[in-house]
C-alpha positions, 0 to 999 in steps of 0.5 A: 629570206633564210640563214646561211652557212659560210666558208671560214678561213683565216688570214695567212701569209707565204714567207718562203720560196715553193719549190714547185714555183715561187709565188706570194700573196695572203690566204683568204679571209671569209668568203660566204655564199648563199647556201640556199642558192643550189648554183655551181656558177654562184660558187665558182671561183672564175666568176670575174670577166677577163679583159676589160670586162666591166666594172668589177667583172659584173656582166653589163647587163645586171649593171644596168639593171642595178643603176636603174634600180637606184634612180627608180627606187624613189618612186617607191620609197621616197624617204630612202637615202644613199641607195648606190649600185654597189650596194645592190651588187654587194647583195647579188654578188653573194646570192647569185654572183651576178646571175653569171653563167645565165643568158640575160635578155635585152629586157632583163629576162635571166634564163634559165631561171635561178632557183635555191633549194627546197626549203623542206627542213631537210637540211640540204644546202644549210636549211633547217626549217620547213616553208610551206608553198605560197605561189603554187609553183609561179615563181619557184617552179614547185607547188610542194614547198618554197625555194628562193628565186632569181638574182636576189634569191627572194622567197616568193612570199617576200617577192609578193610584198615587195617586188615591182615592175622595173622594166614596164612589161606589167609584170613584176618578175623576180626572174627579171634583172631589172625587177629583181634589182628594184624589188631589192632596193625597195627592201633594203630602203624599208620604210626610208633607211638612210643607207649613207650611215653604216649602221643603217646600211648594216640593219638594211643587210641584216634585214635581208638575211640575219647572219653576221657572216653574211653581213661581213661578207656582203659589206666586203663586196660592197666596198670592194664595188664602191672603190672599183667604181671610183675612175682614177685620174691618170692625167698627171702621171707619166707616160710609163706610168700610166702605162702599167696603171692602165695595164693593171686596171684592165684586169679588174674583175680577174680571179685571184689564182694562186701562182698565176699570172705571167708577161703575157697576162693571166694564167692557171696557177698552182696548188696551194696556198697556206689555207690549202687554196689551189690556183691549178683550175683558175686563170688569174693573177696573184698578187706578184703575177699582177705586178709581173704583168703590169710592169711588163707592158712598160718594158720592165721585167721584174722577179716573181715573188713580192719578196724579190720585187722589194729589190728592184728600183728605189726602195721607200722605207715604211718609216716614211708612211703611205705618203710618200707613195706616188702613182706606179709605185710597188707597195709591200706588206710584211709579217715583219716590217723592216724585214724585206725577206718576210714581205708577203704581198705586193700591190701597186699604188694608184694614188689617193691612198688606193692601189690595185690589188690581187689580195687572196684566194676567192677574190677579183682583181680589184681596187683597195685602200692601202691599209686594207692589208696588215704589215705595210712595209713601204714601196718601191719606185721603179718609174 
């Protein structure tokens, strides 16, 4: 694999009402996208799957490939421990956005094929080192050099060493979802890593791409997919609370859109967030748009901004700590906790330290830990 560029951004917040619309939420953190993957779909902001979707916005056939690879990797690396589908999903998200925009056949073949830029040292796509051809164009479609291929963006030379036939067609094909996922699992497992250990997981990712920004980005997606994979228990909540939570959870995988979301569901947003991100071309939710939608399903009309929503219901002061929260509560974050006018973000508490969250531009609606956002400012109980 080759080194990648990444886009840098910083935390920010909106503490005043915008003149054109009242919206909320934070600016983006680092959101690297593999620079050798020359795909429009990999860099789109709308890569999620709407209404219900599938686990964390991953196409069902790709998710099946990730799960199948976890089941098979032990045959090739018996000493490997802790391989999980969120690990593979984290890599594939950054490398190809789960092949979204491509057709994935029942046997796992992905068409059109996914090719990275030609690694000829030209500087295009961030590549500065020329890689000579090793496969005569068999996998990368060109004999004039090398380019990364498939949803996991393997170089043909790497694929030659680790490629596996996962779907039983007697060909190890990096353009096949099953084969590529298993090859990635084998590669990450190395000689038998224990991926339950954070340090060994980090070493595996750095082996895949020796970049600290790449590491941070992939780990962030792994953590998000791990949280999303945990099915919440809604058996001990009231009917109205369940209605709110199910409405919010159904939107996992929908893109963040600055100013987006209404009582009717996802909508295009506006320009611009404090970091300059526009939601005008993205159909989705910002933080208060998501809460507005979910509570409307239970017959509760909320104001549009996070700060205004803190004035509804029974306020739960931050001094009581997060243990005072109950499922269905609004969860707030402020620049100056204790001063509600500085509230910049809101989520919906799910229980067990988690919330349903539209976090920031460049992300999807997902589950996050309550302590994932800075400036915990308490909550509000509406039900």
